[in-house]
Every structure is written in structure tokens, then in C-alpha cells.
N, C-alpha and C positions, 0 to 999 in steps of 0.2 A: 504494500500500500504506500502510495506517495504520502508525504507529510500532509496531513489534512489542513486545509485552509479554513474549512467550515465543516463541522460534524453534522451528519444526517440525523434527522429526528427518527428515533427508534420507537415510535409508539403511535397508537391511534386505535380505531375501531372500538371494540367493547371495553378495552382497558386503556387508561391514560398512563403513558410511560414517562420516564424521565427525559427531559429535553436538555441537550448539552450544547453550549455555545463556546466556540474556541476562537472567535475572531480576534479578541484581545488577549488570548492566553489564559483567560479565566473561564471556569465552568460554573454554570448556574443551573441547579436542578429544580424543575417545576414539580409541585406536589402531585402525587399520583394516587389513585384509589383503586382498590380491587373491584372487579366487576362480579357479576354473578358466576357461581361455580360452573365449570364446564365438564361434562363427562369425558373421561380419558379417550374413549373411542371417537368422540366428536372433535378432538383436536387434530388438525391437519397442519402440515408444514414441512419445510426442508431446512435442516440445520447443517451449516458448514462448520465442522469442528476441527480445530488444530490442537493436538494433544500429544503427550507422551503415549506410547503404545498401549499402556495399561488402561488408559481412559476410554478406549473403544474395544477392549477385549470382548469377544463375542459372548463368553460365559458371564462376564461381569454385566453386560448389557442385556442379557436374555430377559430379565424381568422387565426392563424398560420397553423392549419391543413387544412383549406380551401385553403390557398394560396400555401401550400407545401404538396400536397397529397401523395408524395412519400418519405417523411421523417418519420421515425419511432422514437418515443421517449420512452425510457425506464427510468422511473422516480423512484427515491427513496427519501423518506422523511428524513429530519434530524430535531432534536429538538433544536440543538444549533450548533454554529460554533466549539465549543470544541469537540462535538461529531463527526462532519465532519472531522476535522483534525485527530482525533484518528483513525477513520475508514479508511481514505485514507492511513495514514502512516502504518496501519496494513495490507494493501493489497487490500482494496476495489477499484475496477476499475471503473473509471468515466471519462467522457469527459468534462462536463461542471459543474462547482461548483458555488453555490450561497454563497455569504459571505457578512458580514456587517463590515464596517470599524471600528466601535466601538468595535467589537468582535475580528475578527482574519484575516482580509484581508491582512494586512502587514505581519503577521506571515505566511500566506499561500504563499506569495511571497518568503519570506526568506527561507522557507522549500522546495521550488521547486514544490509546488502543482500547482501553476499557471505558465503558459508559457507566454511570451510577445505576445501581440496581434498586428496584422497588422492594423494600423490605417486607411490605405487606403481602408480597407474592412468594416470599421465601418461607415455605411451610415449616421448616425445621430450625429456623434461625434461633429461636428462643431456647432450643434444646441443645445448641452447640456449646461445648466447653468455653467458658470465658477466655481461657488462654488462647483458643483458636480464633475467637472473634476479634481479639485485640492485636493480632499479628500485624507487622508493618505492611501497609499496602491494602490490607483487607478493608480498613476504614481510613479515609483521608478527608480531613476537614468536615467531619460529621456525616459523610456519605459513604455508603457501602459499595465497593467496586469489585471485590472478589469474594466468592463463597468458599471458605476453607473446607476441605474434604478429608485430607489424610496427612499423615506426618510419620516421621521415623528418624533413624539415625544412620550415619555413614561410618564405615569402618573398613576392615580388611577381610577380603575373601581369599581363601587359600586352599590348595590341594594338600590335605593332611597326610597323604601317602608320601609326599615329596618334601614339603616344607616342614622341617623339624629342627628345633623345637617350635611350638606354636608361636607365631609372631604376636608381640604385644605393644609394638611401637611403630609409629609412622616411619621411623628410620629403617625398619625391617624391609620396607618396600625396596630400599636402595642397597640392600645387602649384596655384595658382589657375587655371592653364590647364585642369585636369581637373575643375574644380568642377562638381558635379552629375553627373559621369560616373565617379565613384570609389566603390568599395564596400569594406566590411570584413566579414569573417565574424562572424556573431553568436555568438561564444563569448567569455565574459568574459575568460578568460586571454589569448586572442589580442588582443582589442581593447585591453585595458589594457597588454599588453606592447608593442604597436605605439606607443601613446601615450608610454610611458616611454622607449623607445629613441629616438623622434623628439625627445624633450626632453633627450637627452644623459645619461639616467640609465643608468649602465653596469652596475649590479647590480639589475635590476628585480625579481628574485625576493625581494629583501630590502629593499623600499622602506619608508621611514618613513611615518607617517600624513600628514605634510606633503607628501611627494613624491607619494603617491597622490592627495591633493587637487589637487596641481598637474596631474597627468595627467588627472584627471577634468575639470577646468576647461578644459584644452587641447582635449580632445575635444569638450566642449560648445561651445566657441568656434568649432570647425571643423565642427560638425555639419551646417550648411547646405551644405557641400561634398560631403557623403556622399549618394550616390543611394539606397543601401539597405544594410541589414545582411543579408547573404545567409545562407541556411540550406540546406546540401546542395549537392553538386557539380552536380546537374542544374539547380538554380536559377542558379548562377553561369554555367553554360554558356549558358543561355537569355539571360541579361543581356548576355553578350559577343556572342552571335550577333545579337541585336536591335540592338546598338550603344548600348544604354542605358549600358553600363559599358565603359570602355576600360582601366582600371587598377584592381587590387584586391589585397588580401591573398589568398594562395592557396598552392598546392602544385605541384610539378613535374607531377603527373599531370593537373592542371587544364589546363595549357598543352598537354600532350601530347594530351589528348582533343580539344581544340579544333583542334589541328593536323591530326588525322585527318579533320576535317570541312572542311578547306581554309582555316582561319583562320591568319594569321601571328601567332600568339601565342607569347610567350616567358616563361620563368621566370627570375627574377633574385634572388639573395640580397642582402640589404642589408648595407652596410659596417658599420653599428652592431652587427650581430649577427644571426645566424639562430637562431631558437629551435626546439628539437627537440621532437618528439612521439613517444610510444610507446604503443601500445594493445594490448589483448588481451581475454580473455574469462574470466568467472568464473561460478560456480554460486550460485544463491540457496538459502537454507535451505528453500524451499517446494517443492523438487522431489519429486514423488510417487515412492515406492519403485520402482514399475514402470517409471519413466522414467530411473532413474539410469544404467543401461547406455547408453542412447541419448545422454544428456548427455555422458558421457565419450567416446563415439564421436565426437561433434561436436567436442569440445575437441581430441581427438587428430588429427582431420582438419585442423583449423586450423594445427597445427604440423607436419604432415607435409611432407616435402621437396617433394612434388608441388604441394600447395596453396601453399606458400611461394614456389615458383618462379613460379607463376601471378601472384602479387602483384608480384613483381619485374619480370616481363615486361610485364604489363598496366598497372601503376600506378607503376612505378619506386620501389616501397617497398623500404626495407631490411627484412630479415626476421630472425627470432629463431633459426632452425635452421641451425647451421653446416654440416649435411650438404648444404645447397643448393649449397655451393661445389663439391661433387663432380659436380653435374649441370648447373650453369649454365655458359654460355660465358664465356670470358675477357672479352669485350666487355661482357656484361651485368654481370659482377662489378665491373668498373670503373665502368660507367655508374650503377649503383645502389648503389655502395659496399657490396657484400654481404660483403666480407671483414672489415669492421671497423665495426660499428654505432657511431655517435656519435664517429667519429674526425674529424669535420668541423672545419675551422678556424673561429675566431671564433664558436663555437657556445655557446648558452645551454642548460644541461642540461635534459633532459626530467624535470622535477620540479615539483610544485605550489608556488605561492608560500606563504610562511609564513602570510600572512593572507588566504587565498583567499576567505573569506566577505566580507571587506571589499572585495575586488576585484569580486565578484559584485554587491554592493550599489552600488558606484561605477558599474559598467557598466549596471545597471538605471537609474540616474539619468541617465546619458548618453543612453540610448535614449528616456527619457521627457521629456527636455528640449525 
């Protein structure tokens, strides 16, 4: 999407939506009111979705398609929020965008990619954990822009048959024994965070320019040890199964997915700190009026207890909706920390770095070196 000179009105018909004006760089939301309830089978529309792959997993969305048989979903995958922002600003047309607060949610709000949401149409908003509702970028200047859905922690995924003893530090990624068989996810925040923690920087979200330069140079100096910068869970799975990679940055669900296919993979948090992530979905200002009902149907599905339970069971994600505690087993609640998002020890908050643009630039230099 080219940089918007004026944002389209994303509302009309039976419901009054938020109007956004960008002519002078300021946004002004008009009050909206919910209309009469509409039966799910009477909601029609087409939604253009840009998301990480899990956001349109067929099993995950099976309940959505069953409940809303007349909504069509046109999904496109992204490998990072940086990619999503670049695509949209270059002209890619989309209605619903997946973002993570530690990556680019606030940036998407600031660049006009997200339009304010009508909270009266968010069925589960009051049931979301306060810690999720208050994340950076979810609410800005009193308006809601992103509906938080899931969260979790990043750490080290490794092949326990080869990598011994078990890694417990981010520096273990750079152990010469694993040179050429180590990988890092291709997300600027992830890569720079790993480099910072491996260098003993205890507050990476507030690094000075000198510290960021130190981290960049460290990663460049060790680049020959890195097999690849992976994009997407399927890519990481292939790398592990082929034996090309035996240790990588990753997430609990990466190890769990490989275990289901017979691999002895494990997930381990690093002693320097586990950085948290939290993601969700928002609506762009370009939604056609006839598709607004469909967009809110999808947003509400994502935070429904049933969909949230699927995420916890299948991917070990923490979730936003507190009502999941009423239907999850005690074992799942403990395993996925469903009762208290972000209560993990030694955790770095799910929040963007102060100078995220500089992080992205540094990461670009690392990959190009």
C-alpha cells in the first residue's frame, strides 16, 4: 500500500464504524453503535487476511467456517511484521492484519495501517486479561487498534540427541561445536535481542547506540556460524528434520511439533532472559462496507474461548481470554501458563524497543554482511 494521503471510511450500512482522518497526521474516531444482532449464516463477505501461518491454519479455523459458511477468507502469509509493513505500504491490499506488539503493532498504528476498532462489537473484550488489553499498540490515545489473541515466550530449540549438555544460555547458540548447524529466526527484534543478551546487556529494550553497534558487530563476527535465518515454522521444521540445523532460536510449539514426528527435540529458556511475545489482529481502514460484519466475525472468532483453547492445546500458547480457564484442564492450564499471561520468571516484557527502526537497520546489515 502506498502511504495513505487520506484513509477510507470503513463503515456504513447497518453499523456505524469508526471514521479515520489522516490529512493532518491526526486520527479522529467518530462514535459508533452496534446494530441489531445478525445470525452467523446471514453474514456474507470476503476478508483479505495477512497473517503468520498459524492465523489461517485450517484446523484452527474449522469452527469459524462452520459457524460462518458465507464468509470467504483470502489469506496471505507473512514471515515477519517488517515484511507486512513493507508490503502494505507498497500497495498490498488487506482487510485484517496480524501483528505482534514486540515487533510492529505500534508502528502499524502510527503509519495508519490499523483503523480504530469499535469496542462494542468486540464480544470478548471484557473477558480478556488486563495484561493483554494494556499491551503497547493495543490501545493508543484511548482507542483500540489491535485485538490481542495469544502470547508466549522465545527460547532455544535443540536436537537433544546431538546437543549435549542441554543449552541454557543464548551464548550456546554460538558454541563453535554447532557452527554451520545453528539458525536464528529472521525477525529483527528476535535477532538483535539474542545478540544483546548473549553480550550481557541486561536491558536490551533500552540499548544505547553504542550497545546496538556492539551487538551488530557481534552478530556479524559470528555470522559464518549461522546456517540460515529461518522464516516460518514449516521452514524450521524442515531444517531440523534434514539435520541441517540442530540448534536454533524458537518456541515451545516448534519443539512440540517436531516431537510429534519422532524427533527428540526440546525447548529451553535461556538464563539471561526469555523475551515474551504477544500478537493479535486489527482492521485496516480499507475494509469495504459490505465486509465489515465479516471482519468483526473473524476478530471475535479469534478471541472466542473455543479458538483460544485450540491454540493452547495445539501450540502451547498463552491466550488472551480468561474464560478459557473454565474449559481447559488443570494440566493444560499449568503447562501453558493460561492462568497468568506474562507471569514468567526472568522475562523481558512483550514490548517494542525504543529505537526499533535502528534495530531493523542493524539486522539488515547483519544479514547483508
